[in-house]
PDB file of the backbone (N, CA, C, O) and the ligand in Angstrom, with CONECT records:
HET     ZN  A 101       1
ATOM      1  N   MET A   1       4.602 113.817 -13.189  1.00  0.00           N
ATOM      2  CA  MET A   1       4.024 113.783 -11.843  1.00  0.00           C
ATOM      3  C   MET A   1       4.923 114.489 -10.839  1.00  0.00           C
ATOM      4  O   MET A   1       6.137 114.583 -11.018  1.00  0.00           O
ATOM      5  N   LYS A   2       4.311 114.969  -9.807  1.00  0.00           N
ATOM      6  CA  LYS A   2       5.055 115.736  -8.812  1.00  0.00           C
ATOM      7  C   LYS A   2       5.498 114.842  -7.679  1.00  0.00           C
ATOM      8  O   LYS A   2       5.147 115.077  -6.523  1.00  0.00           O
ATOM      9  N   GLY A   3       6.258 113.829  -7.995  1.00  0.00           N
ATOM     10  CA  GLY A   3       6.664 112.875  -6.974  1.00  0.00           C
ATOM     11  C   GLY A   3       7.672 113.442  -6.007  1.00  0.00           C
ATOM     12  O   GLY A   3       7.999 114.628  -6.034  1.00  0.00           O
ATOM     13  N   MET A   4       8.153 112.572  -5.160  1.00  0.00           N
ATOM     14  CA  MET A   4       9.141 112.975  -4.192  1.00  0.00           C
ATOM     15  C   MET A   4      10.468 113.245  -4.907  1.00  0.00           C
ATOM     16  O   MET A   4      10.771 112.670  -5.952  1.00  0.00           O
ATOM     17  N   MET A   5      11.208 114.104  -4.325  1.00  0.00           N
ATOM     18  CA  MET A   5      12.541 114.403  -4.832  1.00  0.00           C
ATOM     19  C   MET A   5      13.389 113.133  -4.848  1.00  0.00           C
ATOM     20  O   MET A   5      13.288 112.296  -3.950  1.00  0.00           O
ATOM     21  N   LYS A   6      14.213 113.001  -5.863  1.00  0.00           N
ATOM     22  CA  LYS A   6      15.106 111.838  -5.908  1.00  0.00           C
ATOM     23  C   LYS A   6      16.313 112.061  -5.000  1.00  0.00           C
ATOM     24  O   LYS A   6      16.683 113.195  -4.693  1.00  0.00           O
ATOM     25  N   CYS A   7      16.911 110.958  -4.582  1.00  0.00           N
ATOM     26  CA  CYS A   7      18.091 111.047  -3.720  1.00  0.00           C
ATOM     27  C   CYS A   7      19.193 111.875  -4.392  1.00  0.00           C
ATOM     28  O   CYS A   7      19.868 112.679  -3.748  1.00  0.00           O
ATOM     29  N   GLU A   8      19.359 111.655  -5.714  1.00  0.00           N
ATOM     30  CA  GLU A   8      20.413 112.390  -6.424  1.00  0.00           C
ATOM     31  C   GLU A   8      20.187 113.894  -6.323  1.00  0.00           C
ATOM     32  O   GLU A   8      21.132 114.664  -6.147  1.00  0.00           O
ATOM     33  N   GLU A   9      18.921 114.303  -6.437  1.00  0.00           N
ATOM     34  CA  GLU A   9      18.614 115.730  -6.321  1.00  0.00           C
ATOM     35  C   GLU A   9      18.979 116.240  -4.938  1.00  0.00           C
ATOM     36  O   GLU A   9      19.487 117.350  -4.784  1.00  0.00           O
ATOM     37  N   CYS A  10      18.713 115.407  -3.930  1.00  0.00           N
ATOM     38  CA  CYS A  10      19.053 115.774  -2.558  1.00  0.00           C
ATOM     39  C   CYS A  10      20.546 116.014  -2.422  1.00  0.00           C
ATOM     40  O   CYS A  10      20.982 116.995  -1.820  1.00  0.00           O
ATOM     41  N   PHE A  11      21.326 115.094  -2.994  1.00  0.00           N
ATOM     42  CA  PHE A  11      22.773 115.210  -2.853  1.00  0.00           C
ATOM     43  C   PHE A  11      23.264 116.519  -3.460  1.00  0.00           C
ATOM     44  O   PHE A  11      24.147 117.190  -2.925  1.00  0.00           O
ATOM     45  N   ASP A  12      22.650 116.862  -4.613  1.00  0.00           N
ATOM     46  CA  ASP A  12      23.061 118.099  -5.272  1.00  0.00           C
ATOM     47  C   ASP A  12      22.767 119.326  -4.408  1.00  0.00           C
ATOM     48  O   ASP A  12      23.476 120.330  -4.465  1.00  0.00           O
ATOM     49  N   LEU A  13      21.711 119.219  -3.614  1.00  0.00           N
ATOM     50  CA  LEU A  13      21.259 120.390  -2.851  1.00  0.00           C
ATOM     51  C   LEU A  13      21.764 120.394  -1.416  1.00  0.00           C
ATOM     52  O   LEU A  13      21.532 121.336  -0.659  1.00  0.00           O
ATOM     53  N   LEU A  14      22.463 119.313  -1.059  1.00  0.00           N
ATOM     54  CA  LEU A  14      22.822 119.115   0.338  1.00  0.00           C
ATOM     55  C   LEU A  14      23.644 120.272   0.917  1.00  0.00           C
ATOM     56  O   LEU A  14      23.381 120.749   2.021  1.00  0.00           O
ATOM     57  N   LEU A  15      24.624 120.701   0.162  1.00  0.00           N
ATOM     58  CA  LEU A  15      25.495 121.769   0.650  1.00  0.00           C
ATOM     59  C   LEU A  15      24.684 123.051   0.867  1.00  0.00           C
ATOM     60  O   LEU A  15      24.819 123.724   1.889  1.00  0.00           O
ATOM     61  N   ASP A  16      23.842 123.368  -0.117  1.00  0.00           N
ATOM     62  CA  ASP A  16      23.004 124.556   0.024  1.00  0.00           C
ATOM     63  C   ASP A  16      22.032 124.400   1.181  1.00  0.00           C
ATOM     64  O   ASP A  16      21.713 125.365   1.875  1.00  0.00           O
ATOM     65  N   TYR A  17      21.564 123.170   1.382  1.00  0.00           N
ATOM     66  CA  TYR A  17      20.654 122.898   2.487  1.00  0.00           C
ATOM     67  C   TYR A  17      21.352 123.180   3.817  1.00  0.00           C
ATOM     68  O   TYR A  17      20.795 123.844   4.691  1.00  0.00           O
ATOM     69  N   LEU A  18      22.565 122.673   3.959  1.00  0.00           N
ATOM     70  CA  LEU A  18      23.305 122.853   5.204  1.00  0.00           C
ATOM     71  C   LEU A  18      23.681 124.309   5.425  1.00  0.00           C
ATOM     72  O   LEU A  18      23.737 124.784   6.559  1.00  0.00           O
ATOM     73  N   GLU A  19      23.937 125.007   4.330  1.00  0.00           N
ATOM     74  CA  GLU A  19      24.329 126.409   4.465  1.00  0.00           C
ATOM     75  C   GLU A  19      23.115 127.336   4.406  1.00  0.00           C
ATOM     76  O   GLU A  19      23.242 128.561   4.393  1.00  0.00           O
ATOM     77  N   LYS A  20      21.928 126.708   4.371  1.00  0.00           N
ATOM     78  CA  LYS A  20      20.661 127.450   4.379  1.00  0.00           C
ATOM     79  C   LYS A  20      20.553 128.450   3.231  1.00  0.00           C
ATOM     80  O   LYS A  20      20.075 129.573   3.399  1.00  0.00           O
ATOM     81  N   ASN A  21      21.008 128.011   2.068  1.00  0.00           N
ATOM     82  CA  ASN A  21      20.924 128.872   0.890  1.00  0.00           C
ATOM     83  C   ASN A  21      19.690 128.583   0.051  1.00  0.00           C
ATOM     84  O   ASN A  21      19.465 129.234  -0.970  1.00  0.00           O
ATOM     85  N   LEU A  22      18.889 127.612   0.475  1.00  0.00           N
ATOM     86  CA  LEU A  22      17.740 127.215  -0.333  1.00  0.00           C
ATOM     87  C   LEU A  22      16.526 128.077  -0.030  1.00  0.00           C
ATOM     88  O   LEU A  22      16.358 128.594   1.074  1.00  0.00           O
ATOM     89  N   ASP A  23      15.676 128.217  -1.058  1.00  0.00           N
ATOM     90  CA  ASP A  23      14.411 128.894  -0.794  1.00  0.00           C
ATOM     91  C   ASP A  23      13.512 127.948  -0.001  1.00  0.00           C
ATOM     92  O   ASP A  23      13.744 126.739   0.035  1.00  0.00           O
ATOM     93  N   ALA A  24      12.500 128.503   0.621  1.00  0.00           N
ATOM     94  CA  ALA A  24      11.666 127.732   1.548  1.00  0.00           C
ATOM     95  C   ALA A  24      11.037 126.508   0.883  1.00  0.00           C
ATOM     96  O   ALA A  24      10.945 125.447   1.500  1.00  0.00           O
ATOM     97  N   GLY A  25      10.602 126.651  -0.376  1.00  0.00           N
ATOM     98  CA  GLY A  25       9.946 125.546  -1.065  1.00  0.00           C
ATOM     99  C   GLY A  25      10.884 124.372  -1.279  1.00  0.00           C
ATOM    100  O   GLY A  25      10.527 123.223  -1.015  1.00  0.00           O
ATOM    101  N   THR A  26      12.085 124.665  -1.759  1.00  0.00           N
ATOM    102  CA  THR A  26      13.055 123.603  -2.015  1.00  0.00           C
ATOM    103  C   THR A  26      13.466 122.938  -0.715  1.00  0.00           C
ATOM    104  O   THR A  26      13.614 121.719  -0.634  1.00  0.00           O
ATOM    105  N   ARG A  27      13.643 123.764   0.289  1.00  0.00           N
ATOM    106  CA  ARG A  27      14.024 123.261   1.601  1.00  0.00           C
ATOM    107  C   ARG A  27      12.962 122.302   2.144  1.00  0.00           C
ATOM    108  O   ARG A  27      13.264 121.264   2.732  1.00  0.00           O
ATOM    109  N   GLN A  28      11.718 122.694   1.923  1.00  0.00           N
ATOM    110  CA  GLN A  28      10.624 121.849   2.404  1.00  0.00           C
ATOM    111  C   GLN A  28      10.595 120.519   1.661  1.00  0.00           C
ATOM    112  O   GLN A  28      10.338 119.472   2.255  1.00  0.00           O
ATOM    113  N   ARG A  29      10.862 120.568   0.343  1.00  0.00           N
ATOM    114  CA  ARG A  29      10.888 119.319  -0.427  1.00  0.00           C
ATOM    115  C   ARG A  29      12.000 118.408   0.075  1.00  0.00           C
ATOM    116  O   ARG A  29      11.838 117.188   0.131  1.00  0.00           O
ATOM    117  N   LEU A  30      13.116 119.002   0.437  1.00  0.00           N
ATOM    118  CA  LEU A  30      14.210 118.217   1.002  1.00  0.00           C
ATOM    119  C   LEU A  30      13.798 117.616   2.343  1.00  0.00           C
ATOM    120  O   LEU A  30      14.033 116.436   2.606  1.00  0.00           O
ATOM    121  N   ASP A  31      13.186 118.436   3.181  1.00  0.00           N
ATOM    122  CA  ASP A  31      12.738 117.941   4.487  1.00  0.00           C
ATOM    123  C   ASP A  31      11.774 116.774   4.316  1.00  0.00           C
ATOM    124  O   ASP A  31      11.828 115.792   5.056  1.00  0.00           O
ATOM    125  N   GLU A  32      10.879 116.899   3.312  1.00  0.00           N
ATOM    126  CA  GLU A  32       9.922 115.817   3.045  1.00  0.00           C
ATOM    127  C   GLU A  32      10.651 114.554   2.615  1.00  0.00           C
ATOM    128  O   GLU A  32      10.310 113.446   3.030  1.00  0.00           O
ATOM    129  N   HIS A  33      11.661 114.745   1.775  1.00  0.00           N
ATOM    130  CA  HIS A  33      12.429 113.587   1.325  1.00  0.00           C
ATOM    131  C   HIS A  33      13.136 112.926   2.508  1.00  0.00           C
ATOM    132  O   HIS A  33      13.124 111.703   2.647  1.00  0.00           O
ATOM    133  N   PHE A  34      13.743 113.736   3.345  1.00  0.00           N
ATOM    134  CA  PHE A  34      14.464 113.185   4.499  1.00  0.00           C
ATOM    135  C   PHE A  34      13.516 112.440   5.435  1.00  0.00           C
ATOM    136  O   PHE A  34      13.875 111.423   6.027  1.00  0.00           O
ATOM    137  N   ALA A  35      12.300 112.968   5.555  1.00  0.00           N
ATOM    138  CA  ALA A  35      11.325 112.324   6.428  1.00  0.00           C
ATOM    139  C   ALA A  35      10.978 110.928   5.938  1.00  0.00           C
ATOM    140  O   ALA A  35      10.608 110.057   6.725  1.00  0.00           O
ATOM    141  N   ALA A  36      11.102 110.719   4.615  1.00  0.00           N
ATOM    142  CA  ALA A  36      10.694 109.439   4.038  1.00  0.00           C
ATOM    143  C   ALA A  36      11.878 108.573   3.644  1.00  0.00           C
ATOM    144  O   ALA A  36      11.689 107.449   3.178  1.00  0.00           O
ATOM    145  N   CYS A  37      13.078 109.065   3.818  1.00  0.00           N
ATOM    146  CA  CYS A  37      14.248 108.364   3.296  1.00  0.00           C
ATOM    147  C   CYS A  37      15.376 108.348   4.326  1.00  0.00           C
ATOM    148  O   CYS A  37      16.283 109.178   4.267  1.00  0.00           O
ATOM    149  N   PRO A  38      15.320 107.399   5.275  1.00  0.00           N
ATOM    150  CA  PRO A  38      16.350 107.327   6.322  1.00  0.00           C
ATOM    151  C   PRO A  38      17.786 107.274   5.799  1.00  0.00           C
ATOM    152  O   PRO A  38      18.666 107.888   6.403  1.00  0.00           O
ATOM    153  N   PRO A  39      18.060 106.558   4.691  1.00  0.00           N
ATOM    154  CA  PRO A  39      19.455 106.543   4.211  1.00  0.00           C
ATOM    155  C   PRO A  39      19.985 107.942   3.918  1.00  0.00           C
ATOM    156  O   PRO A  39      21.156 108.239   4.151  1.00  0.00           O
ATOM    157  N   CYS A  40      19.102 108.796   3.404  1.00  0.00           N
ATOM    158  CA  CYS A  40      19.535 110.159   3.106  1.00  0.00           C
ATOM    159  C   CYS A  40      19.807 110.936   4.392  1.00  0.00           C
ATOM    160  O   CYS A  40      20.695 111.788   4.430  1.00  0.00           O
ATOM    161  N   VAL A  41      19.042 110.642   5.445  1.00  0.00           N
ATOM    162  CA  VAL A  41      19.279 111.304   6.728  1.00  0.00           C
ATOM    163  C   VAL A  41      20.652 110.893   7.263  1.00  0.00           C
ATOM    164  O   VAL A  41      21.412 111.722   7.764  1.00  0.00           O
ATOM    165  N   ASN A  42      20.954 109.602   7.148  1.00  0.00           N
ATOM    166  CA  ASN A  42      22.278 109.123   7.565  1.00  0.00           C
ATOM    167  C   ASN A  42      23.376 109.837   6.788  1.00  0.00           C
ATOM    168  O   ASN A  42      24.386 110.276   7.339  1.00  0.00           O
ATOM    169  N   PHE A  43      23.130 109.931   5.479  1.00  0.00           N
ATOM    170  CA  PHE A  43      24.108 110.588   4.628  1.00  0.00           C
ATOM    171  C   PHE A  43      24.266 112.049   5.029  1.00  0.00           C
ATOM    172  O   PHE A  43      25.377 112.573   5.114  1.00  0.00           O
ATOM    173  N   LEU A  44      23.126 112.692   5.273  1.00  0.00           N
ATOM    174  CA  LEU A  44      23.135 114.098   5.677  1.00  0.00           C
ATOM    175  C   LEU A  44      23.951 114.282   6.945  1.00  0.00           C
ATOM    176  O   LEU A  44      24.748 115.213   7.060  1.00  0.00           O
ATOM    177  N   GLU A  45      23.736 113.369   7.904  1.00  0.00           N
ATOM    178  CA  GLU A  45      24.424 113.502   9.180  1.00  0.00           C
ATOM    179  C   GLU A  45      25.933 113.304   9.041  1.00  0.00           C
ATOM    180  O   GLU A  45      26.725 114.030   9.642  1.00  0.00           O
ATOM    181  N   SER A  46      26.316 112.306   8.237  1.00  0.00           N
ATOM    182  CA  SER A  46      27.754 112.095   8.078  1.00  0.00           C
ATOM    183  C   SER A  46      28.357 113.229   7.265  1.00  0.00           C
ATOM    184  O   SER A  46      29.487 113.654   7.504  1.00  0.00           O
ATOM    185  N   TYR A  47      27.580 113.710   6.298  1.00  0.00           N
ATOM    186  CA  TYR A  47      28.039 114.841   5.496  1.00  0.00           C
ATOM    187  C   TYR A  47      28.236 116.064   6.373  1.00  0.00           C
ATOM    188  O   TYR A  47      29.213 116.802   6.240  1.00  0.00           O
ATOM    189  N   GLN A  48      27.285 116.257   7.270  1.00  0.00           N
ATOM    190  CA  GLN A  48      27.311 117.413   8.156  1.00  0.00           C
ATOM    191  C   GLN A  48      28.522 117.368   9.085  1.00  0.00           C
ATOM    192  O   GLN A  48      29.205 118.373   9.278  1.00  0.00           O
ATOM    193  N   SER A  49      28.780 116.187   9.662  1.00  0.00           N
ATOM    194  CA  SER A  49      29.922 116.101  10.571  1.00  0.00           C
ATOM    195  C   SER A  49      31.223 116.259   9.793  1.00  0.00           C
ATOM    196  O   SER A  49      32.207 116.789  10.310  1.00  0.00           O
ATOM    197  N   CYS A  50      31.217 115.800   8.559  1.00  0.00           N
ATOM    198  CA  CYS A  50      32.368 116.006   7.684  1.00  0.00           C
ATOM    199  C   CYS A  50      32.596 117.488   7.441  1.00  0.00           C
ATOM    200  O   CYS A  50      33.717 117.989   7.532  1.00  0.00           O
ATOM    201  N   ALA A  51      31.508 118.175   7.131  1.00  0.00           N
ATOM    202  CA  ALA A  51      31.591 119.602   6.843  1.00  0.00           C
ATOM    203  C   ALA A  51      32.058 120.361   8.073  1.00  0.00           C
ATOM    204  O   ALA A  51      32.848 121.300   7.970  1.00  0.00           O
ATOM    205  N   GLU A  52      31.564 119.951   9.244  1.00  0.00           N
ATOM    206  CA  GLU A  52      31.977 120.611  10.489  1.00  0.00           C
ATOM    207  C   GLU A  52      33.455 120.381  10.759  1.00  0.00           C
ATOM    208  O   GLU A  52      34.173 121.273  11.210  1.00  0.00           O
ATOM    209  N   MET A  53      33.892 119.152  10.468  1.00  0.00           N
ATOM    210  CA  MET A  53      35.289 118.824  10.675  1.00  0.00           C
ATOM    211  C   MET A  53      36.160 119.690   9.768  1.00  0.00           C
ATOM    212  O   MET A  53      37.179 120.232  10.198  1.00  0.00           O
ATOM    213  N   ALA A  54      35.750 119.811   8.524  1.00  0.00           N
ATOM    214  CA  ALA A  54      36.503 120.624   7.573  1.00  0.00           C
ATOM    215  C   ALA A  54      36.534 122.078   8.025  1.00  0.00           C
ATOM    216  O   ALA A  54      37.545 122.769   7.894  1.00  0.00           O
ATOM    217  N   GLN A  55      35.411 122.522   8.557  1.00  0.00           N
ATOM    218  CA  GLN A  55      35.310 123.895   9.042  1.00  0.00           C
ATOM    219  C   GLN A  55      36.273 124.121  10.208  1.00  0.00           C
ATOM    220  O   GLN A  55      36.989 125.121  10.258  1.00  0.00           O
ATOM    221  N   GLN A  56      36.274 123.168  11.146  1.00  0.00           N
ATOM    222  CA  GLN A  56      37.159 123.276  12.309  1.00  0.00           C
ATOM    223  C   GLN A  56      38.618 123.284  11.865  1.00  0.00           C
ATOM    224  O   GLN A  56      39.445 124.031  12.388  1.00  0.00           O
ATOM    225  N   LEU A  57      38.904 122.440  10.895  1.00  0.00           N
ATOM    226  CA  LEU A  57      40.253 122.357  10.369  1.00  0.00           C
ATOM    227  C   LEU A  57      40.662 123.693   9.764  1.00  0.00           C
ATOM    228  O   LEU A  57      41.779 124.169   9.964  1.00  0.00           O
ATOM    229  N   ARG A  58      39.740 124.281   9.027  1.00  0.00           N
ATOM    230  CA  ARG A  58      40.006 125.588   8.421  1.00  0.00           C
ATOM    231  C   ARG A  58      40.257 126.630   9.496  1.00  0.00           C
ATOM    232  O   ARG A  58      41.163 127.455   9.373  1.00  0.00           O
ATOM    233  N   ASP A  59      39.444 126.591  10.562  1.00  0.00           N
ATOM    234  CA  ASP A  59      39.599 127.567  11.637  1.00  0.00           C
ATOM    235  C   ASP A  59      40.973 127.443  12.280  1.00  0.00           C
ATOM    236  O   ASP A  59      41.624 128.437  12.603  1.00  0.00           O
ATOM    237  N   GLN A  60      41.398 126.186  12.456  1.00  0.00           N
ATOM    238  CA  GLN A  60      42.693 125.967  13.084  1.00  0.00           C
ATOM    239  C   GLN A  60      43.842 126.406  12.198  1.00  0.00           C
ATOM    240  O   GLN A  60      44.914 126.779  12.674  1.00  0.00           O
ATOM    241  N   LEU A  61      43.593 126.353  10.898  1.00  0.00           N
ATOM    242  CA  LEU A  61      44.668 126.649   9.959  1.00  0.00           C
ATOM    243  C   LEU A  61      44.767 128.136   9.635  1.00  0.00           C
ATOM    244  O   LEU A  61      45.679 128.570   8.932  1.00  0.00           O
ATOM    245  N   VAL A  62      43.825 128.904  10.152  1.00  0.00           N
ATOM    246  CA  VAL A  62      43.763 130.314   9.780  1.00  0.00           C
ATOM    247  C   VAL A  62      45.081 131.033  10.063  1.00  0.00           C
ATOM    248  O   VAL A  62      45.517 131.870   9.274  1.00  0.00           O
ATOM    249  N   GLU A  63      45.714 130.703  11.195  1.00  0.00           N
ATOM    250  CA  GLU A  63      46.938 131.411  11.579  1.00  0.00           C
ATOM    251  C   GLU A  63      48.129 131.030  10.702  1.00  0.00           C
ATOM    252  O   GLU A  63      49.038 131.833  10.497  1.00  0.00           O
ATOM    253  N   ILE A  64      48.117 129.817  10.195  1.00  0.00           N
ATOM    254  CA  ILE A  64      49.296 129.319   9.499  1.00  0.00           C
ATOM    255  C   ILE A  64      49.595 130.025   8.165  1.00  0.00           C
ATOM    256  O   ILE A  64      50.738 130.399   7.903  1.00  0.00           O
ATOM    257  N   PRO A  65      48.569 130.206   7.330  1.00  0.00           N
ATOM    258  CA  PRO A  65      48.880 130.790   6.024  1.00  0.00           C
ATOM    259  C   PRO A  65      49.560 132.160   6.105  1.00  0.00           C
ATOM    260  O   PRO A  65      50.408 132.477   5.272  1.00  0.00           O
ATOM    261  N   GLN A  66      49.193 132.978   7.107  1.00  0.00           N
ATOM    262  CA  GLN A  66      49.821 134.293   7.219  1.00  0.00           C
ATOM    263  C   GLN A  66      51.315 134.153   7.480  1.00  0.00           C
ATOM    264  O   GLN A  66      52.142 134.833   6.872  1.00  0.00           O
ATOM    265  N   GLU A  67      51.633 133.256   8.397  1.00  0.00           N
ATOM    266  CA  GLU A  67      53.021 132.957   8.704  1.00  0.00           C
ATOM    267  C   GLU A  67      53.732 132.433   7.465  1.00  0.00           C
ATOM    268  O   GLU A  67      54.845 132.837   7.127  1.00  0.00           O
ATOM    269  N   LEU A  68      53.037 131.516   6.807  1.00  0.00           N
ATOM    270  CA  LEU A  68      53.586 130.903   5.612  1.00  0.00           C
ATOM    271  C   LEU A  68      53.780 131.941   4.516  1.00  0.00           C
ATOM    272  O   LEU A  68      54.770 131.931   3.784  1.00  0.00           O
ATOM    273  N   GLU A  69      52.810 132.828   4.429  1.00  0.00           N
ATOM    274  CA  GLU A  69      52.846 133.829   3.379  1.00  0.00           C
ATOM    275  C   GLU A  69      54.030 134.765   3.561  1.00  0.00           C
ATOM    276  O   GLU A  69      54.726 135.096   2.602  1.00  0.00           O
ATOM    277  N   SER A  70      54.254 135.190   4.811  1.00  0.00           N
ATOM    278  CA  SER A  70      55.372 136.113   5.024  1.00  0.00           C
ATOM    279  C   SER A  70      56.704 135.405   4.782  1.00  0.00           C
ATOM    280  O   SER A  70      57.657 135.997   4.276  1.00  0.00           O
ATOM    281  N   ARG A  71      56.746 134.134   5.154  1.00  0.00           N
ATOM    282  CA  ARG A  71      57.974 133.384   4.874  1.00  0.00           C
ATOM    283  C   ARG A  71      58.204 133.241   3.389  1.00  0.00           C
ATOM    284  O   ARG A  71      59.323 133.366   2.890  1.00  0.00           O
ATOM    285  N   LEU A  72      57.099 132.973   2.689  1.00  0.00           N
ATOM    286  CA  LEU A  72      57.171 132.791   1.248  1.00  0.00           C
ATOM    287  C   LEU A  72      57.629 134.081   0.580  1.00  0.00           C
ATOM    288  O   LEU A  72      58.444 134.062  -0.342  1.00  0.00           O
ATOM    289  N   LYS A  73      57.090 135.205   1.061  1.00  0.00           N
ATOM    290  CA  LYS A  73      57.466 136.494   0.490  1.00  0.00           C
ATOM    291  C   LYS A  73      58.941 136.778   0.746  1.00  0.00           C
ATOM    292  O   LYS A  73      59.661 137.257  -0.131  1.00  0.00           O
ATOM    293  N   ALA A  74      59.377 136.471   1.973  1.00  0.00           N
ATOM    294  CA  ALA A  74      60.783 136.682   2.304  1.00  0.00           C
ATOM    295  C   ALA A  74      61.659 135.817   1.409  1.00  0.00           C
ATOM    296  O   ALA A  74      62.692 136.258   0.905  1.00  0.00           O
ATOM    297  N   PHE A  75      61.228 134.591   1.225  1.00  0.00           N
ATOM    298  CA  PHE A  75      61.960 133.663   0.372  1.00  0.00           C
ATOM    299  C   PHE A  75      62.031 134.182  -1.062  1.00  0.00           C
ATOM    300  O   PHE A  75      63.083 134.155  -1.702  1.00  0.00           O
ATOM    301  N   LEU A  76      60.881 134.657  -1.549  1.00  0.00           N
ATOM    302  CA  LEU A  76      60.827 135.146  -2.924  1.00  0.00           C
ATOM    303  C   LEU A  76      61.698 136.383  -3.097  1.00  0.00           C
ATOM    304  O   LEU A  76      62.366 136.558  -4.117  1.00  0.00           O
ATOM    305  N   ARG A  77      61.675 137.254  -2.056  1.00  0.00           N
ATOM    306  CA  ARG A  77      62.511 138.461  -2.114  1.00  0.00           C
ATOM    307  C   ARG A  77      63.990 138.084  -2.240  1.00  0.00           C
ATOM    308  O   ARG A  77      64.743 138.685  -3.005  1.00  0.00           O
ATOM    309  N   GLU A  78      64.374 137.079  -1.468  1.00  0.00           N
ATOM    310  CA  GLU A  78      65.754 136.613  -1.550  1.00  0.00           C
ATOM    311  C   GLU A  78      66.081 136.080  -2.929  1.00  0.00           C
ATOM    312  O   GLU A  78      67.131 136.368  -3.502  1.00  0.00           O
ATOM    313  N   GLU A  79      65.144 135.288  -3.446  1.00  0.00           N
ATOM    314  CA  GLU A  79      65.356 134.708  -4.769  1.00  0.00           C
ATOM    315  C   GLU A  79      65.487 135.790  -5.826  1.00  0.00           C
ATOM    316  O   GLU A  79      66.327 135.713  -6.722  1.00  0.00           O
ATOM    317  N   VAL A  80      64.622 136.814  -5.698  1.00  0.00           N
ATOM    318  CA  VAL A  80      64.648 137.906  -6.672  1.00  0.00           C
ATOM    319  C   VAL A  80      65.954 138.679  -6.534  1.00  0.00           C
ATOM    320  O   VAL A  80      66.552 139.087  -7.529  1.00  0.00           O
ATOM    321  N   ALA A  81      66.398 138.879  -5.276  1.00  0.00           N
ATOM    322  CA  ALA A  81      67.626 139.623  -5.020  1.00  0.00           C
ATOM    323  C   ALA A  81      68.827 138.898  -5.623  1.00  0.00           C
ATOM    324  O   ALA A  81      69.772 139.517  -6.111  1.00  0.00           O
ATOM    325  N   LYS A  82      68.760 137.564  -5.574  1.00  0.00           N
ATOM    326  CA  LYS A  82      69.836 136.772  -6.161  1.00  0.00           C
ATOM    327  C   LYS A  82      69.908 136.919  -7.679  1.00  0.00           C
ATOM    328  O   LYS A  82      70.960 136.781  -8.302  1.00  0.00           O
ATOM    329  N   GLY A  83      68.731 137.206  -8.239  1.00  0.00           N
ATOM    330  CA  GLY A  83      68.648 137.336  -9.702  1.00  0.00           C
ATOM    331  C   GLY A  83      68.405 135.975 -10.282  1.00  0.00           C
ATOM    332  O   GLY A  83      68.299 135.833 -11.500  1.00  0.00           O
TER     333      GLY A  83
HETATM  334 ZN    ZN A 101      16.892 109.689  -0.390  1.00  0.00          ZN2+
END
């Protein structure tokens, strides 16, 4: 039978849903599930804010790795020079 999508299926597709990687049909099935399943909407919302937080964290960290990388390279050069 062509029943509603299961919650587990939703969880698997959640990331693609948020990143809009799903085809229209799958997306619609998810929307239908969310319309009928408030717990999944709650989960989606907390997942989304989590993802946004991670994104913001990544944005803030963008400058650090370059600094870290040059330090690491300098360190490695010294180590190599030492033999
Ligand atoms: Zn659900």
